[in-house]
N, C-alpha and C positions, 0 to 999 in steps of 0.2 A: 271446495269450501262452499256451502250452502250460502245462500244470499243473505239470511238472517245472521248466519254466523259471522259472515264478512262484516256487516253493520256492526255487531256487538264487538269485534276484534280491533275496530279501527282506533289507533292512538291519538290523541290530540292534534298531533301535527298532521296527521292523515286527514282528519277531518277537516283541518284548515284550508288544505289544498283542493279536496275533493270537490267543493263548488267552482273550482278554477281550472278544472282539467281539460277544458275545451280550449284552454289557451296551450297551443301547442309550441310556442317559442319557450325554451327554458328560461332565458334571460327574464322574459316578460312575466313568467311565473314566479320567478322569485321576487319580482318589483312588485306584483300584484299581492303576494301572500304577505309580505313584510316581514318575512324570516330571512335568516341568515342562509346562504347560498348551501351551505354543508346541511342544514336542516331539511331544506326541501328536497336535496338529493336523497337524505336517509328516508324521507318520507315516500319518494319514489320508488326506493328500492323495496321499502315494506309493501306498497301496493303492487310491486312486480311480483312478489313472491305469493301474493293471495289472488294472483292472476287477474287482477283488475286492469292493469297495463301491461304492454308489452315494452320493457324499457332496455335501450341500446346505449351504451357509452363506449366511445370511440376516444382514443388518445392521439394527439398530434403534437408534434416537436416544431416549434417557432424559433427560427434564428432571428434574434434582434439585437440592437445596439447594447454594449456597456456603457459605462459610465465615460470610460476614456474614448469609446467609440464614439459617442455623441460629441465628443469636443472635436474629435479628428474629422468628422464629417463637416464640420464647419471650418477648421483652420488647415485641414489636410492631414494626411497621414506624416508621422514624423519623416518618413524617408522624403516624402514630397517637399516638406519644409527645410529638409537638408540640402535635397537637390537645388532649390531656390536659391539658397545661401551660397552654394559652390558657383551657381550661374552669375550670381551678382558680385561674386569675388573673381571673375573674369576667368572662371573655369579652372583655377588653381588655389588651392588654399592648405596650410600646415593643419596635421591633425589636431594639434594642441589649440590653435587659434579657432578652428570650427568646433571643437568640444567645448570651448567656453563661450562663444558667441553666436551659436547658430539657435539658442533658444531652447534646445533639447537637454533633457535630465541625461545623466549618464547612461542608464538603461535605453533610452529611447535614441541616444547617439549610437551605441553599439549596434542594436538592432537595424538601424538605417544604414549602417555602413555595410553590415553583411547583406542586406536586402539589394542596396544598390550594386554593390560587388557582383551579387549571384545574378542580377539582371544585366550585367556588363553595362552600366550607366558610368561607371566610375572606375578608375584605376588607382592603386596606392603604390607610390614610389618614393624611395627616401624621405619618408616621414610625411609626404604631402598626399592630399586627394586631388587627383587630376579628372577633370570632367572627359568622358570618352564617347558620350551619347551624342547622336545626331541631333539636329535642330528639331526635326519632326517627332523624335522619341521623348524629348523634354517636354512637350506640352500634351503629348498623349496620355490619356487616363490609364492607368493599370487596372487589372483585373479585380484588384483589391478596393480600389477607389470605387469602380462601378458598382461593385457587390454592396458596399456601405450606403451607396445611395440607394438602392432597392429595398433595404432593410425595412419592415419585417418580412420574411419569407418562410414559406414551409419547408422545412429540411427534406422531407421525403420527395420535393418537387424540384429540388436544385437541379440545374443545368450542369454539365460537365465543367463549365468555365466557372461556374458559381460554387462548386463543390471543391475546386482548386482553390479558389479564394478562400472558402470556408477553412480548408486544412492549412492555409498559410497563417491565417490571423488566429485561429481558435488558442493557441498557446500563449498569445501575446496577453497582458495583463488587462482584463476589463475591456477590450475592445468590442467582443460580441459575447453574447450568452445564449444559452438555449433554454428555452422556456418548453415546459410540457402543459397544454391545454387538454381539457376534457369537452368533447363535443357530446351533448347529452338529447336524445332524441326518445320519444315515447308515442304510443300508440293506443288507444282503448281497446280492450277486449268486450265481448258481449256483454260481460257481467258488468265491465267499467261503464259502458255505454248505458245501462240501465239506472246506474247510481251517480253518475257524474253529473256536476252542475247542481247537485242537490245539497241544501244546508242540513246536516244531520246532527243534532243536537241529543247527544247521550247524557249529558251532565245535567239532567233536569230533576235531579233528586232521587231517581229510580235506579241508576245506574253508577256504582263505587268504582272509581278510577284506581284507588291504593287504599289498602287497609293500613290504618295506623293505630299506634296504641290508645290514641284519643277515642277513635271510633270503636274499639273493642271495649272500653271502659263504659262509653255512654250508651252501648247496646243498640246504637243507631244501625248498625250494620245489617240488623234481622229483618227480614222480608225484603232487603235490595237484591239487585242484581250486580254481579262484578263483571267488568270488562273481561273478555275472555282473551288468554294471551296465547301468542303464537310461539310454542316452544320447539318449532321445527326449522323455522326460518333462519339463514346463516346470519350471523352477527358479525361485528368488526374483531378481528382477532386482537386479544390482549397478550402483550409480549412484556415477560417479566425480565427484569436486570439478570445479566449474566456476564461472566468475563470474556473477554475478545478470545475468539477461538484461537488465535495464535498462542496467547497467553494459556490457554486451556492446555494446548498440546505440549507446551515448553513445562509446565506443572508435571505432567505425565512423565514426559521424558526424565524430569528431575527425580520422580518417585521411583522410576525404573533404576535408576542409577543407585540412588539410595538404598533400595531393596536388595541391590548387589553388593552392597557394602562399602560403597566409595562415600567419601567427603567432598563438600563442594567447594571449588575454589571460585573467588570472586575477584574482580579488579577494575580499575578506570577504564573508560573507552579511549581515553588519551594516554599513551604509552611513549617512552623515549624510544628511539630507533635501537637504541641498545637492546632493551627486552624483546621489542619485535623483531628484530633481525640479527644483531650481531651474537647475542647470547644464543641463538639457534643456528649458529654457523653458516648463516646467509652472507655469501661474499660481498663486500661493499661496493662491488661494480656489477653485482648480479641485476639483470633487468628489472625483478620484480621490485627492485627498490626505487625504481624511475616515477616520475610524477604521473606517468601514463596509469600508472597501476595502483599508487598510493595517494593519499590525503596528508600533504604535509601542513603543519601548521606554521606560522613565521616567528616561532620561540624555540630557543634551545632550554635544556634543563640537564645538569648534572647529574651522574649516577655517584652517589654519597660515597659507598663502599669502594674505595680505590683497588682494595685487593681483587674483588671480582672483576673488575675493569682490566686490571693486570692478567688476570688468567685468560680470559677471552681474548685480548691482545695477543698472549702466547699461541692459544690454539689456532688463530686466524694467521699468524705470521709463520711459526715453526711447526705448528701441530702439538698433538700429546701422544703419550703411549706408543711411539713409533711412527705416527703419521706425519705427513709433511706440510699440513695446513694449506692456506691458499698462496702463501708467499706474499712478497711484497710489503708495504707498509700499512699497517691499519691505522686508520684516522679517527680519534677519539671525538673531533669535533662533528663528525658524521653521526656516530653514536650518540651525539646529545640531542639532535633533532627531533622534535616532537610530532607524531603522527597520530590519526585516528587507527587503531588498531585493525591491522588486515586478518587477523586471526585471532582465536582464542589461545593458541599454543603459548602466545607471550605469557600466560596466565600459568602454563605448566613450567616455562623457565623460571619465574619467581619463586614459584612453589619449591622448586629443587634447590634454588638458592637460600630460602627460608631452612630447609631441611638441613643444610650444611651446617648451622649454626647449632645442632644438635648433636648430642654424643653419637658415635658411629652405628651404633646398633637401633638406634631410634630412627634413623634416616629411610625409613620405610612407609609403605602406605599405598592406597588406592585412592585417586582423586579425579573429580571430574568437573567440566563447567559447562552450561549452555549460556551462550549470550552473543550479542549484536556485534557484527564486525563490518568494515567498511572498506570497498575498494572502487576505484576510479574507473568504473565501467560505463560503457554506453547502454543506456536504459532500454530494455526490449522485453518481450514476453518472457524470456529466460534468463535475463540478466538483469541485476540491480546494484545501485551503488552500496546498499546496505542489506544485510543477509544474517541469518543467525547460523550459528555452528555449534555442534557439541563436540567437548574436548575431554580425554581422559589420559591419565598417566597410572602406571602401576610400578613401583619401585620394589624390587625385590631380587635378591641374588640368585634364587631359585627360578625365576620367572623365564619362559622361553617362547619361541615363536608360536607353538601350539596354543599356549596360553593366550596369546595376543587375538588369535582367531576364534578361540572359544568365546572370550569376552564379547568380541563384535558380533558372532552369531547370535549368542544369547539377547544382546540388546536389540537387535534387528528383528529378530522372532517377536519380541514382546512389543515393538513398533509396528508389527503387522507385516513383515518380511521374513517369511520362515525359510524361502531359498535364497541362500546368498553364496556369491563365487568371489575368490580372490584372485588378482593378477599381478603379476610382478610390475614394479614401477619405481620412478625415481623421485626423492624430495631430499634437499640438500642436507637435512638433519637427521634423517633415519637411513639405517641400512641393516637388515635387509628391509624394502619398503614394498607395500602392496597398495592396489586400487581395490577399492569394495565396490561390487556389482549387486544389484537385487533383481530378481525375476519379477516382472510386472505381468501378473495372470491375465489382465484384460488386455494389454498391447501385445503379448506374447513376444516380450524382448527383454533384453537386461539393460537396466538403467543405471548410471554411475552415480554412486553416493558419496564418495571420498577416499580419503587417504589414511593409510596407517603405517606403522612399521615399529623398530627398536632404536631409541636414540642414539646417536653416534657417540663415540667417546669425546669428541670434540665439544659436546653439548654437555655430556654428563661430568666430567672430570672437573672443568671450570666451574660449573655451577654447584654440583654436589659434592665435589672433593673425593670422589672414587669412582672406579670404571666397573659399575654394576649393570645388568640388564634393565631398562626403563622401557616399558612398553607404551606407546604412544599411538593415539589415533585424533583425528579431527576432522569427521565428515561434515557435510552441510547438513542442516536441519529441515530447511525450508523445503526441500524437495520431498522429504517424508510428509510434511503437511498438505503439499499439492496433491500428492497422490492419495491421501486419504480424504481430503476435500473435494476431490474430483476439479480442483483448479487449473486451468490450463495456461493461464498467464500470471507470472510471479508477481505482478504489479497489484493483481486482487488482494493479495494476502495484507497488504497495507494501505488499501485504497479508503477504507473505514466508510464504506458505504452502508448505511444504517440497515436497508432491505437485505443486502446480503448477509450481515452480521446476524439478524434477527432469524434468518432462515437456516443458517448453517447448524448441523448436528453438533451435539455434545460429545468430545473426544471420549470415545470408550473403546477399549481393545480387551 
């Protein structure tokens, strides 16, 4: 861009900082200009695009104290406070007394117990906390305490012991926080050197900055020069509103099932164990019902229709249509326990029950659900305590196993998996049962998507009132999303990172 063209294209904010460009400290430049930091940075970016300056922006992560961290640096970490209390209690104190009198809230007390136990500074026996630390260990500062005293620190410069302390503290509430700073530097180009430091006033009546209706009406624009506009330089991206990419994909899956002639099933996230487990012929001593796998709520709720309860009890204790059931005594109190649903198959059970109230010729249909489920999993890159599942059932006396495979192939083809295979599998409530795998073209391997089968008579007879084929499936939905959006960590689906959400492509198959 020629010298005169540059002069005539300068915006007001560029002209403001142009006389100050000999000030090479960005913070000092902001101070002298009297403008907001973001305006000065934008002006520098404009000048950079015009080759007036060479601009460099680096980002650095700074680890600093959170609000609780500032308190803990003065008073000591909760585990240090608890350790002092145990020492002052002559090395032994009951859990209940320490919880009430140590001065810590419940969360701090639990974290402190775990931390001191992990560092082998205390033992827990018969409801008491017993000091097991040596005298020199009690007074020695921990890595976490030393780390807090050093903050703020550059994250990329952390030593191994500092990184260990960081990982130990990062999940605690407001103890530390990571801030992102921008380091702005610039140098003048040859063109910049020739015009920097000069006061360039183009607003002397001969240069028009903006064409307004009033200016057009008055005719004062005639014979004047307009500031040249740069239509090539990059501008900040404008992001319009859109649905979350997970909701977009769920809407698409919902449309696929609807176009295949299915009706949607809906229901509450909280279900009685009766519908979540018992109605699906899951034995009451099955490990899947343990606390390790299920989120139980501290409430019970009766199933109002005692006739369906009686039917399910019969299926569990003695079986139906010649089967033997699970034997033993079926406990109705276990069935009353409320849980966060572990699958959407509970909606299929409820749908079969509702159909049983209709005349037998109307107990037919195709139904689907896509919804959130919950399992008590250890959270990592491939497991979460909540996930989406897509559910489906087809109730038809003429339905068969080939129909089941056909529905699944068609659905997954529309979801972007044209190559599907099925493997024999076991589920408590279907027989025969299959596991669904899809071929991943990039990784060149089969990935597991979920299970399917035909409901056993122990499910259909107590709920529907007749023994006819009911095709059923309930594969996970989130793995489909992870493949489409190239997400490697399941937690990214629900992290609500605004940058990630803005960059995600629209779901389109």
